[in-house]
BASELO-88378 format. One line per 8 residues: their letters; for each residue x, y, z of C-alpha. Coordinates in nm, 2 decimals. Layout:
residues N
a> X/Y/Z ~ ...
END
This chain:
residues 718
xxxxxxxx> 15.71/7.29/3.59 ~ 15.35/7.21/3.49 ~ 15.13/7.01/3.72 ~ 15.14/6.63/3.67 ~ 14.86/6.39/3.62 ~ 14.87/6.05/3.80 ~ 14.67/5.74/3.71 ~ 14.72/5.56/4.04
xxxxxxxx> 14.36/5.61/4.14 ~ 14.20/5.55/3.81 ~ 14.19/5.69/3.46 ~ 14.40/6.00/3.41 ~ 14.37/6.26/3.14 ~ 14.64/6.24/2.87 ~ 14.91/6.50/2.90 ~ 14.84/6.60/2.54
xxxxxxxx> 14.48/6.58/2.44 ~ 14.57/6.53/2.07 ~ 14.74/6.20/2.16 ~ 14.40/6.05/2.24 ~ 14.27/6.10/1.88 ~ 14.31/5.81/1.63 ~ 14.58/5.89/1.38 ~ 14.48/5.95/1.02
xxxxxxxx> 14.65/5.73/0.76 ~ 14.76/5.95/0.47 ~ 14.63/5.84/0.13 ~ 14.92/5.82/-0.12 ~ 14.70/5.75/-0.42 ~ 14.48/5.49/-0.59 ~ 14.50/5.36/-0.95 ~ 14.12/5.31/-0.97
xxxxxxxx> 13.89/5.53/-0.76 ~ 13.61/5.33/-0.60 ~ 13.34/5.55/-0.76 ~ 13.35/5.84/-0.99 ~ 13.25/6.18/-0.86 ~ 13.38/6.51/-0.77 ~ 13.71/6.51/-0.58 ~ 13.68/6.54/-0.20
xxxxxxxx> 13.80/6.88/-0.07 ~ 14.12/6.84/0.13 ~ 14.05/6.79/0.51 ~ 14.18/7.06/0.73 ~ 14.45/6.95/0.98 ~ 14.47/7.07/1.34 ~ 14.80/7.22/1.45 ~ 14.95/7.03/1.75
xxxxxxxx> 14.85/7.16/2.09 ~ 15.14/7.27/2.30 ~ 15.06/7.26/2.67 ~ 15.42/7.30/2.79 ~ 15.37/7.65/2.92 ~ 15.05/7.59/3.11 ~ 15.04/7.71/3.48 ~ 14.73/7.51/3.58
xxxxxxxx> 14.65/7.14/3.55 ~ 14.34/6.96/3.45 ~ 14.21/6.99/3.80 ~ 14.34/7.33/3.93 ~ 14.54/7.31/4.25 ~ 14.63/7.66/4.36 ~ 14.77/7.86/4.65 ~ 14.92/7.56/4.84
xxxxxxxx> 15.03/7.65/5.19 ~ 15.24/7.66/5.39 ~ 15.46/7.83/5.13 ~ 15.74/8.07/5.24 ~ 15.79/8.35/4.99 ~ 15.66/8.14/4.70 ~ 15.89/7.84/4.80 ~ 16.21/8.03/4.83
xxxxxxxx> 16.26/7.89/5.18 ~ 16.12/7.58/5.34 ~ 15.84/7.59/5.58 ~ 15.94/7.47/5.93 ~ 15.81/7.20/6.17 ~ 15.94/6.98/6.44 ~ 15.91/6.60/6.48 ~ 15.56/6.51/6.58
xxxxxxxx> 15.41/6.85/6.51 ~ 15.09/6.86/6.31 ~ 15.14/7.08/6.01 ~ 14.83/7.23/5.84 ~ 14.83/7.19/5.46 ~ 14.58/7.40/5.26 ~ 14.51/7.45/4.89 ~ 14.24/7.58/4.66
xxxxxxxx> 14.10/7.29/4.45 ~ 13.81/7.30/4.20 ~ 13.70/7.20/3.85 ~ 13.46/7.31/3.58 ~ 13.10/7.21/3.60 ~ 12.93/7.03/3.89 ~ 13.13/6.71/3.93 ~ 13.28/6.65/4.27
xxxxxxxx> 13.64/6.70/4.34 ~ 13.87/6.54/4.59 ~ 14.20/6.67/4.74 ~ 14.48/6.49/4.92 ~ 14.78/6.62/5.11 ~ 15.08/6.41/5.04 ~ 15.39/6.41/5.27 ~ 15.71/6.27/5.14
xxxxxxxx> 16.00/6.18/5.37 ~ 16.36/6.28/5.31 ~ 16.44/5.93/5.18 ~ 16.17/5.97/4.91 ~ 15.91/5.74/5.07 ~ 15.55/5.86/5.08 ~ 15.50/5.90/5.45 ~ 15.13/6.02/5.46
xxxxxxxx> 14.84/6.07/5.22 ~ 14.55/6.25/5.39 ~ 14.21/6.33/5.25 ~ 14.15/6.71/5.27 ~ 13.82/6.86/5.36 ~ 13.66/7.18/5.25 ~ 13.73/7.45/5.52 ~ 13.40/7.63/5.46
xxxxxxxx> 13.11/7.53/5.22 ~ 13.15/7.66/4.87 ~ 13.50/7.81/4.94 ~ 13.69/7.55/4.73 ~ 13.95/7.59/5.00 ~ 14.06/7.25/5.14 ~ 14.27/7.16/5.44 ~ 14.43/6.87/5.63
xxxxxxxx> 14.70/6.80/5.88 ~ 15.02/6.59/5.83 ~ 15.26/6.49/6.10 ~ 15.63/6.42/6.01 ~ 15.80/6.16/6.23 ~ 16.17/6.24/6.18 ~ 16.41/6.52/6.12 ~ 16.54/6.63/5.78
xxxxxxxx> 16.42/6.80/5.46 ~ 16.07/6.67/5.37 ~ 15.84/6.78/5.09 ~ 15.47/6.79/5.05 ~ 15.22/6.85/4.77 ~ 14.85/6.85/4.71 ~ 14.67/6.63/4.46 ~ 14.33/6.73/4.32
xxxxxxxx> 14.11/6.49/4.13 ~ 13.77/6.42/3.99 ~ 13.59/6.22/4.26 ~ 13.40/5.96/4.04 ~ 13.21/5.79/4.32 ~ 13.10/6.11/4.50 ~ 12.98/6.26/4.17 ~ 12.78/5.94/4.09
xxxxxxxx> 12.65/5.93/4.45 ~ 12.52/6.28/4.44 ~ 12.36/6.25/4.09 ~ 12.21/5.91/4.17 ~ 12.06/6.02/4.50 ~ 11.90/6.33/4.35 ~ 11.77/6.17/4.03 ~ 11.64/5.84/4.18
xxxxxxxx> 11.45/6.04/4.45 ~ 11.30/6.25/4.16 ~ 11.23/5.95/3.94 ~ 11.46/6.08/3.66 ~ 11.69/5.85/3.46 ~ 11.66/5.59/3.73 ~ 11.79/5.28/3.54 ~ 12.07/5.48/3.38
xxxxxxxx> 12.18/5.61/3.72 ~ 12.18/5.27/3.88 ~ 12.36/5.12/3.58 ~ 12.63/5.39/3.60 ~ 12.71/5.30/3.96 ~ 12.81/4.95/3.86 ~ 13.15/5.03/3.69 ~ 13.23/5.28/3.96
xxxxxxxx> 13.19/5.02/4.24 ~ 13.38/4.77/4.03 ~ 13.67/5.01/4.01 ~ 13.66/5.04/4.39 ~ 13.65/4.67/4.42 ~ 13.96/4.63/4.19 ~ 14.15/4.88/4.41 ~ 14.05/4.69/4.72
xxxxxxxx> 14.15/4.36/4.55 ~ 14.49/4.50/4.47 ~ 14.54/4.59/4.84 ~ 14.43/4.24/4.95 ~ 14.12/4.37/5.13 ~ 13.86/4.09/5.07 ~ 13.61/4.25/5.31 ~ 13.60/4.57/5.10
xxxxxxxx> 13.58/4.37/4.78 ~ 13.27/4.19/4.91 ~ 13.10/4.51/5.02 ~ 13.14/4.64/4.66 ~ 13.02/4.32/4.50 ~ 12.71/4.32/4.72 ~ 12.64/4.68/4.63 ~ 12.68/4.60/4.25
xxxxxxxx> 12.44/4.30/4.29 ~ 12.19/4.53/4.46 ~ 12.21/4.79/4.18 ~ 12.14/4.51/3.92 ~ 11.86/4.35/4.11 ~ 11.55/4.46/3.93 ~ 11.33/4.27/4.17 ~ 11.40/4.51/4.46
xxxxxxxx> 11.24/4.85/4.49 ~ 11.45/5.12/4.34 ~ 11.54/5.27/4.68 ~ 11.65/4.93/4.80 ~ 11.87/4.89/4.50 ~ 12.04/5.22/4.55 ~ 12.08/5.21/4.93 ~ 12.38/4.97/4.95
xxxxxxxx> 12.57/5.16/4.68 ~ 12.56/5.49/4.88 ~ 12.55/5.34/5.23 ~ 12.80/5.38/5.52 ~ 12.99/5.05/5.43 ~ 13.06/5.17/5.08 ~ 13.15/5.51/5.21 ~ 13.41/5.35/5.43
xxxxxxxx> 13.55/5.15/5.13 ~ 13.58/5.45/4.89 ~ 13.74/5.65/5.17 ~ 14.02/5.39/5.18 ~ 14.02/5.32/4.80 ~ 13.89/5.63/4.63 ~ 13.78/5.61/4.27 ~ 13.94/5.91/4.11
xxxxxxxx> 14.01/6.05/3.76 ~ 14.22/6.33/3.63 ~ 14.45/6.33/3.93 ~ 14.66/6.65/3.92 ~ 14.95/6.72/4.15 ~ 15.08/7.05/4.26 ~ 15.45/7.12/4.25 ~ 15.63/7.00/4.57
xxxxxxxx> 15.71/7.24/4.85 ~ 15.98/7.20/5.11 ~ 15.93/7.13/5.48 ~ 16.23/7.14/5.71 ~ 16.17/6.92/6.02 ~ 16.39/6.98/6.32 ~ 16.41/6.83/6.67 ~ 16.13/6.91/6.91
xxxxxxxx> 16.33/7.16/7.13 ~ 16.35/7.39/6.83 ~ 15.98/7.47/6.91 ~ 15.92/7.36/7.27 ~ 16.18/7.46/7.52 ~ 16.24/7.65/7.85 ~ 16.55/7.87/7.89 ~ 16.72/7.98/8.20
xxxxxxxx> 16.98/8.26/8.17 ~ 17.25/8.33/8.43 ~ 17.60/8.49/8.46 ~ 17.85/8.22/8.56 ~ 18.08/8.48/8.71 ~ 17.81/8.58/8.97 ~ 17.77/8.22/9.09 ~ 18.02/8.18/9.37
xxxxxxxx> 18.15/8.54/9.35 ~ 18.24/8.71/9.68 ~ 18.39/9.03/9.80 ~ 18.73/8.98/9.96 ~ 18.74/9.21/10.27 ~ 19.12/9.18/10.29 ~ 19.19/9.29/9.93 ~ 18.88/9.50/9.90
xxxxxxxx> 18.82/9.34/9.56 ~ 18.56/9.11/9.41 ~ 18.66/8.75/9.34 ~ 18.48/8.61/9.03 ~ 18.28/8.29/9.03 ~ 18.40/8.02/8.80 ~ 18.26/7.76/8.58 ~ 18.30/7.51/8.86
xxxxxxxx> 18.11/7.72/9.11 ~ 17.85/7.79/8.84 ~ 17.80/7.42/8.80 ~ 17.68/7.41/9.16 ~ 17.37/7.60/9.05 ~ 17.28/7.35/8.78 ~ 17.08/7.11/8.99 ~ 16.84/7.38/9.10
xxxxxxxx> 16.79/7.50/8.75 ~ 16.72/7.14/8.63 ~ 16.49/7.09/8.93 ~ 16.28/7.38/8.80 ~ 16.23/7.20/8.47 ~ 16.43/7.42/8.24 ~ 16.58/7.27/7.92 ~ 16.86/7.51/7.83
xxxxxxxx> 17.11/7.68/8.06 ~ 17.21/7.99/7.88 ~ 17.53/8.19/7.95 ~ 17.63/8.53/7.82 ~ 17.97/8.54/7.65 ~ 18.23/8.36/7.86 ~ 18.53/8.50/7.67 ~ 18.80/8.75/7.79
xxxxxxxx> 18.66/9.10/7.83 ~ 18.83/9.41/7.69 ~ 18.99/9.67/7.91 ~ 18.99/9.96/7.66 ~ 18.68/10.18/7.72 ~ 18.55/9.92/7.97 ~ 18.22/10.01/8.12 ~ 18.18/10.06/8.49
xxxxxxxx> 17.88/9.99/8.71 ~ 17.54/10.10/8.57 ~ 17.69/10.15/8.23 ~ 17.92/10.44/8.33 ~ 18.23/10.54/8.15 ~ 18.45/10.55/8.46 ~ 18.52/10.18/8.57 ~ 18.67/10.13/8.91
xxxxxxxx> 18.95/9.88/8.98 ~ 18.80/9.54/8.98 ~ 18.49/9.62/8.78 ~ 18.46/9.32/8.55 ~ 18.31/9.50/8.24 ~ 18.04/9.38/8.01 ~ 18.08/9.02/7.88 ~ 17.96/9.14/7.54
xxxxxxxx> 18.27/9.36/7.51 ~ 18.46/9.05/7.39 ~ 18.83/9.02/7.35 ~ 19.16/9.12/7.53 ~ 19.52/9.02/7.55 ~ 19.41/8.68/7.68 ~ 19.22/8.60/7.35 ~ 18.90/8.64/7.17
xxxxxxxx> 18.59/8.45/7.08 ~ 18.76/8.11/7.10 ~ 18.91/8.17/7.44 ~ 18.76/8.13/7.79 ~ 18.79/8.41/8.04 ~ 19.07/8.31/8.28 ~ 18.87/8.41/8.58 ~ 18.61/8.15/8.48
xxxxxxxx> 18.85/7.87/8.42 ~ 18.99/7.68/8.13 ~ 18.88/7.42/7.87 ~ 18.87/7.14/8.13 ~ 18.65/7.35/8.35 ~ 18.41/7.42/8.06 ~ 18.41/7.04/7.98 ~ 18.32/6.98/8.34
xxxxxxxx> 18.03/7.23/8.33 ~ 17.89/7.08/8.00 ~ 17.92/6.72/8.14 ~ 17.74/6.82/8.46 ~ 17.46/6.99/8.27 ~ 17.42/6.69/8.05 ~ 17.39/6.46/8.35 ~ 17.10/6.68/8.47
xxxxxxxx> 16.92/6.68/8.13 ~ 17.03/7.04/8.05 ~ 17.17/7.16/7.72 ~ 17.43/7.44/7.73 ~ 17.34/7.75/7.53 ~ 17.61/8.00/7.46 ~ 17.59/8.36/7.34 ~ 17.73/8.42/6.99
xxxxxxxx> 17.81/8.79/6.97 ~ 18.00/8.90/6.66 ~ 18.15/9.21/6.80 ~ 18.48/9.30/6.97 ~ 18.63/9.51/7.24 ~ 18.89/9.76/7.11 ~ 19.17/9.53/7.24 ~ 19.03/9.21/7.08
xxxxxxxx> 19.30/9.04/6.86 ~ 19.09/9.10/6.56 ~ 19.12/9.48/6.59 ~ 19.50/9.43/6.54 ~ 19.51/9.14/6.31 ~ 19.21/9.23/6.09 ~ 19.13/9.60/6.10 ~ 18.95/9.56/5.77
xxxxxxxx> 18.67/9.37/5.95 ~ 18.56/9.70/6.10 ~ 18.43/10.04/5.99 ~ 18.68/10.32/5.99 ~ 18.56/10.68/6.04 ~ 18.70/10.98/5.85 ~ 18.93/11.06/6.14 ~ 19.09/10.71/6.12
xxxxxxxx> 18.92/10.58/6.43 ~ 18.72/10.26/6.43 ~ 18.34/10.32/6.49 ~ 18.20/10.18/6.81 ~ 17.85/10.04/6.84 ~ 17.55/10.27/6.88 ~ 17.17/10.22/6.91 ~ 17.07/10.58/6.98
xxxxxxxx> 17.03/10.69/7.25 ~ 17.24/10.39/7.37 ~ 17.61/10.40/7.31 ~ 17.85/10.11/7.34 ~ 18.20/10.27/7.35 ~ 18.35/9.93/7.46 ~ 18.23/9.75/7.15 ~ 18.33/9.75/6.78
xxxxxxxx> 18.07/9.61/6.55 ~ 18.19/9.40/6.26 ~ 18.16/9.53/5.90 ~ 18.05/9.24/5.68 ~ 18.12/9.41/5.35 ~ 18.50/9.47/5.37 ~ 18.62/9.11/5.38 ~ 18.31/8.88/5.38
xxxxxxxx> 18.52/8.57/5.29 ~ 18.74/8.61/5.60 ~ 18.46/8.69/5.84 ~ 18.24/8.41/5.71 ~ 18.52/8.16/5.75 ~ 18.62/8.28/6.10 ~ 18.25/8.27/6.22 ~ 18.21/7.91/6.09
xxxxxxxx> 18.54/7.81/6.26 ~ 18.42/7.96/6.60 ~ 18.08/7.78/6.59 ~ 18.24/7.45/6.50 ~ 18.49/7.49/6.79 ~ 18.22/7.55/7.05 ~ 18.00/7.27/6.91 ~ 18.30/7.04/6.95
xxxxxxxx> 18.31/7.15/7.31 ~ 17.95/7.04/7.37 ~ 17.74/7.35/7.29 ~ 17.42/7.26/7.11 ~ 17.23/7.60/7.13 ~ 17.34/7.95/7.04 ~ 17.17/8.27/7.14 ~ 17.28/8.51/6.88
xxxxxxxx> 17.33/8.87/6.99 ~ 17.19/9.14/6.77 ~ 17.16/8.94/6.45 ~ 16.96/9.22/6.28 ~ 17.28/9.43/6.27 ~ 17.45/9.17/6.05 ~ 17.36/9.08/5.69 ~ 17.08/8.84/5.64
xxxxxxxx> 17.27/8.66/5.36 ~ 17.54/8.59/5.61 ~ 17.30/8.42/5.85 ~ 17.15/8.21/5.58 ~ 17.49/8.09/5.47 ~ 17.63/8.03/5.83 ~ 17.32/7.86/5.98 ~ 17.28/7.65/5.66
xxxxxxxx> 17.64/7.54/5.68 ~ 17.63/7.45/6.05 ~ 17.29/7.27/6.04 ~ 17.40/7.07/5.73 ~ 17.67/6.91/5.96 ~ 17.50/6.95/6.29 ~ 17.12/6.95/6.24 ~ 17.07/6.93/6.62
xxxxxxxx> 17.21/7.28/6.68 ~ 16.95/7.55/6.76 ~ 16.99/7.93/6.69 ~ 16.79/8.19/6.88 ~ 16.77/8.54/6.73 ~ 16.80/8.81/6.99 ~ 16.64/9.07/6.76 ~ 16.40/9.33/6.90
xxxxxxxx> 16.37/9.52/6.58 ~ 16.15/9.58/6.28 ~ 15.90/9.31/6.20 ~ 16.03/9.23/5.85 ~ 16.38/9.18/5.97 ~ 16.26/8.95/6.25 ~ 16.05/8.75/6.01 ~ 16.32/8.72/5.75
xxxxxxxx> 16.57/8.59/6.01 ~ 16.33/8.31/6.08 ~ 16.29/8.24/5.71 ~ 16.66/8.21/5.65 ~ 16.73/7.96/5.93 ~ 16.69/8.09/6.29 ~ 16.50/7.82/6.48 ~ 16.37/8.06/6.75
xxxxxxxx> 16.33/8.44/6.79 ~ 16.29/8.69/7.07 ~ 15.97/8.88/7.04 ~ 15.78/9.20/7.14 ~ 15.61/9.01/7.43 ~ 15.79/9.22/7.68 ~ 15.60/9.53/7.56 ~ 15.26/9.36/7.51
xxxxxxxx> 15.08/9.40/7.84 ~ 14.71/9.46/7.76 ~ 14.45/9.20/7.66 ~ 14.41/9.34/7.31 ~ 14.78/9.37/7.25 ~ 14.84/9.01/7.36 ~ 14.55/8.88/7.17 ~ 14.65/9.05/6.84
xxxxxxxx> 15.01/8.97/6.87 ~ 14.98/8.60/6.97 ~ 14.72/8.55/6.70 ~ 14.96/8.68/6.44 ~ 15.24/8.46/6.57 ~ 15.03/8.15/6.58 ~ 14.89/8.19/6.23 ~ 15.05/8.43/5.98
xxxxxxxx> 15.42/8.35/6.07 ~ 15.39/8.02/6.24 ~ 15.53/7.82/5.95 ~ 15.87/8.00/5.96 ~ 15.91/8.20/6.28 ~ 15.91/8.04/6.63 ~ 15.86/8.29/6.91 ~ 16.03/8.27/7.25
xxxxxxxx> 15.86/8.48/7.52 ~ 16.09/8.64/7.79 ~ 15.93/8.86/8.06 ~ 16.26/9.04/8.10 ~ 16.63/9.02/8.00 ~ 16.95/9.17/8.15 ~ 16.89/9.46/7.90 ~ 16.51/9.51/7.94
xxxxxxxx> 16.30/9.57/8.25 ~ 15.96/9.69/8.14 ~ 15.77/9.94/8.35 ~ 15.50/9.67/8.41 ~ 15.75/9.47/8.62 ~ 15.90/9.78/8.78 ~ 15.57/9.89/8.93 ~ 15.36/9.58/8.94
xxxxxxxx> 15.52/9.41/9.24 ~ 15.56/9.03/9.28 ~ 15.21/8.97/9.12 ~ 15.33/9.13/8.80 ~ 15.62/8.88/8.78 ~ 15.39/8.59/8.85 ~ 15.13/8.67/8.59 ~ 15.38/8.75/8.32
xxxxxxxx> 15.55/8.41/8.39 ~ 15.21/8.24/8.35 ~ 15.15/8.42/8.02 ~ 15.50/8.35/7.88 ~ 15.48/7.98/7.97 ~ 15.13/7.92/7.83 ~ 15.09/8.15/7.53 ~ 15.37/8.00/7.32
xxxxxxxx> 15.58/7.68/7.34 ~ 15.92/7.84/7.41 ~ 15.99/8.08/7.70 ~ 16.27/8.19/7.92 ~ 16.37/8.38/8.23 ~ 16.68/8.57/8.34 ~ 16.78/8.48/8.69 ~ 16.70/8.82/8.83
xxxxxxxx> 16.34/8.75/8.75 ~ 16.33/8.45/8.98 ~ 16.37/8.67/9.28 ~ 16.14/8.94/9.15 ~ 16.41/9.20/9.11 ~ 16.24/9.50/8.97 ~ 16.43/9.83/9.05 ~ 16.53/10.01/8.74
xxxxxxxx> 16.82/10.25/8.68 ~ 16.66/10.60/8.68 ~ 16.56/10.70/8.33 ~ 16.63/10.36/8.18 ~ 16.43/10.04/8.10 ~ 16.69/9.82/8.26 ~ 16.79/9.69/8.61 ~ 16.98/9.91/8.84
xxxxxxxx> 17.32/9.77/8.95 ~ 17.30/9.57/8.63 ~ 17.46/9.23/8.62 ~ 17.61/9.31/8.28 ~ 17.86/9.54/8.46 ~ 17.92/9.39/8.80 ~ 17.90/9.07/9.00 ~ 17.56/8.99/9.15
xxxxxxxx> 17.58/8.68/9.38 ~ 17.24/8.59/9.51 ~ 17.13/8.40/9.82 ~ 16.89/8.15/9.67 ~ 16.84/7.96/9.99 ~ 16.74/8.26/10.19 ~ 16.49/8.37/9.92 ~ 16.32/8.03/9.93
xxxxxxxx> 16.31/8.02/10.31 ~ 16.15/8.36/10.32 ~ 15.90/8.28/10.04 ~ 16.04/8.54/9.81 ~ 16.15/8.30/9.53 ~ 15.94/8.23/9.22 ~ 16.10/7.89/9.19 ~ 15.79/7.70/9.30
xxxxxxxx> 15.58/7.87/9.04 ~ 15.84/7.83/8.76 ~ 15.88/7.47/8.85 ~ 15.50/7.40/8.84 ~ 15.47/7.59/8.51 ~ 15.74/7.38/8.35 ~ 15.59/7.06/8.49 ~ 15.25/7.15/8.34
xxxxxxxx> 15.40/7.23/8.00 ~ 15.57/6.89/7.99 ~ 15.26/6.71/8.10 ~ 15.03/6.87/7.84 ~ 15.09/6.84/7.47 ~ 14.85/7.13/7.41 ~ 15.11/7.37/7.55 ~ 15.39/7.23/7.33
xxxxxxxx> 15.25/7.36/7.01 ~ 15.22/7.71/6.86 ~ 14.92/7.68/6.63 ~ 14.56/7.65/6.73 ~ 14.53/7.90/7.02 ~ 14.17/8.04/7.07 ~ 14.10/8.35/7.27 ~ 13.77/8.35/7.46
xxxxxxxx> 13.56/8.66/7.53 ~ 13.56/8.80/7.89 ~ 13.34/9.08/8.02 ~ 13.64/9.26/8.19 ~ 13.93/9.36/7.96 ~ 14.17/9.32/8.26 ~ 14.11/8.94/8.23 ~ 14.24/8.74/7.94
xxxxxxxx> 14.13/8.38/7.86 ~ 14.27/8.15/7.59 ~ 14.29/7.78/7.52 ~ 14.48/7.52/7.32 ~ 14.35/7.19/7.21 ~ 14.53/6.89/7.06 ~ 14.31/6.61/6.92 ~ 14.41/6.26/6.99
xxxxxxxx> 14.54/6.19/6.64 ~ 14.79/6.47/6.67 ~ 14.89/6.41/7.04 ~ 15.21/6.22/7.12 ~ 15.02/6.05/7.41 ~ 14.74/5.93/7.18 ~ 14.49/6.11/7.39 ~ 14.33/6.45/7.33
xxxxxxxx> 14.45/6.73/7.55 ~ 14.30/7.08/7.62 ~ 14.44/7.35/7.84 ~ 14.24/7.67/7.92 ~ 14.42/7.96/8.08 ~ 14.26/8.26/8.25 ~ 14.49/8.54/8.38 ~ 14.41/8.86/8.57
xxxxxxxx> 14.63/9.13/8.39 ~ 14.58/9.38/8.68 ~ 14.86/9.32/8.93 ~ 14.70/9.55/9.19 ~ 14.33/9.45/9.22 ~ 14.10/9.16/9.23 ~ 13.89/9.12/8.91 ~ 13.55/8.94/8.87
xxxxxxxx> 13.42/8.86/8.53 ~ 13.23/8.62/8.31 ~ 13.44/8.40/8.07 ~ 13.24/8.29/7.76 ~ 13.36/7.96/7.61 ~ 13.23/7.78/7.30 ~ 13.28/7.42/7.40 ~ 13.35/7.32/7.03
xxxxxxxx> 13.68/7.51/7.05 ~ 13.78/7.27/7.33 ~ 13.70/6.96/7.12 ~ 13.36/6.91/7.28 ~ 13.01/6.91/7.15 ~ 12.82/7.23/7.13 ~ 12.64/7.31/7.46 ~ 12.85/7.05/7.65
xxxxxxxx> 12.93/7.08/8.02 ~ 13.28/7.00/8.13 ~ 13.51/7.01/8.43 ~ 13.81/7.24/8.46 ~ 14.09/7.13/8.70 ~ 14.33/7.41/8.80 ~ 14.68/7.27/8.76 ~ 14.82/7.55/8.98
xxxxxxxx> 14.59/7.52/9.28 ~ 14.45/7.17/9.25 ~ 14.08/7.29/9.26 ~ 13.81/7.19/9.01 ~ 13.49/7.34/8.89 ~ 13.20/7.25/8.66 ~ 13.20/7.48/8.36 ~ 12.98/7.54/8.05
xxxxxxxx> 12.94/7.82/7.80 ~ 12.93/8.11/8.05 ~ 13.15/8.10/8.37 ~ 13.21/8.32/8.66 ~ 13.58/8.39/8.76 ~ 13.73/8.59/9.04 ~ 14.11/8.63/9.05 ~ 14.28/8.80/9.34
xxxxxxxx> 14.65/8.91/9.28 ~ 14.73/8.84/9.64 ~ 14.58/8.49/9.63 ~ 14.56/8.35/9.27 ~ 14.63/8.57/8.97 ~ 14.57/8.30/8.72 ~ 14.40/7.97/8.64 ~ 14.57/7.71/8.42
xxxxxx> 14.30/7.45/8.37 ~ 14.31/7.10/8.23 ~ 13.97/7.05/8.06 ~ 13.80/6.72/8.13 ~ 13.47/6.58/8.03 ~ 13.40/6.43/8.38
END
């Protein structure tokens, strides 16, 4: 579709330049020529000009961003998030151009029209921010135009100062200002109309000195008028692009993962067997989770667990009587993905758990794992949903060197209609039971087109539902899962431990992929215990929590993390005595009494995140130089016009990445990146310790892992 021209701001170029020419009246003949003479040669006629195939408008508007794969999928935002709009806008010659970012709401109303500014002089690259105020499918486009007043202002200022074409330039300003006055009149702005009339009178007043005649026409009052009522010609609009706006927790959220079967579990000395915790006993843990400030309470699968090939403790192949097996080996005689493990309770118990969570301000997140134990009902009723090997057996899951003999992966090519329909039924069932968030297990082992269809269908009926992709895999797969619908994604944060690794990775996440992929940072999971945590002691857990909570808006912890559990199974990057394969009740009260719990730090981090809008956004992070590469410093700034509080907010974080030694360094900060004037002094108030310091461009920092491993500063001007 060719770009469109719009005359709302003034004269617009005709869509077909031939239509502006006066039509010739054909001469059919004359009985008496007016004068004798040689016959006029026939006038050549111009063929009609066909502009239907043009790819650029009268004012070129190119490379509009954010654009996901040339508009194949919508860019993503949440309510209240400032979205950067960029485009290349220019024209022939030397006349000035203007550019506007236009945001259109789902109901078709124009929600915002923001003047764009050149991002660097001479680049022709313009940018502005727009802020959607509701959920739904929005659109945006960019309009380029000839800026009539700015062109006249520049020419008049230069020529009058040089004494060239003075009267002509003054006279040419009159119709420009009259057009601005007409626009102000239409808007009912009498003050602006009077400003324009006064400027016109000055331009026409030949008694005044030339400079005094020009000054009102280019002065600040007229500047303010033409900012509100721009005088534009040749307005050219880009094609609209889509922007899907979701609720804020799709971007900003804190997750807490726990195994409900461990909460309230105990070893019965009489029977010498473990007794599982239930959904009711697990609900007793919810007040503590809510008190720490988490938003989502996430449970691994709560379905019946298979008995065939059940894994024993530490992922062994010889389970002992009473070993509960991995929750991800879903399905047994008691049912499949739509059933609740009888040890945990029934539907009434689940309803009780959901209601209690809701009372405390928590949303329930459930694991959605499309895989089966060998004794899942699907294995009998739908063997075509799996891959059969040449020997007739069904292939179990593998991720070499890991093997999952207790799990059958689903084959999405044998009966896609059946699998798609069953998956949608399952999600609708759990949504009806109160689940609003799904952590999807291994989505990268399923087809991308399936996720695009499934998430699209669910969100069309339930736009509040959030999907998190648990995909530690190749970058292109992770990015594409975000493009097709996943609201959040696991990341490589767990393996990024150095200053350079963190700087490069977070910069990429906050810029290149920020308009379609929302990262969630987890220091560890039940599957992954990085060596940094294994050997870094309690300080490693503290500093990684600070990084995860302040580098991106979404983060999460697994309950083993809260107590600093750090011992790995020999030869593996996962916890020993892994909770995936056994009950792990924990004495939370004793840990707090003995000062071993990270609960106070996690609580404070979540409080700080909720108090500071700067930590609730992904874009806009700035990394600051430090003299010691073991210390990382970064800041986020939200200007007042983009802040939900109406006030600017800046958070500056400094972290010692060395869990074993104190580090002293200089941190170099350009105050303009904090929203301050160049060379300004300011006060930093540590939101963790409560101490404050006066800072400037170059600042001394000492961080001792046994005293304070990080500063999370609120930046103040006094």
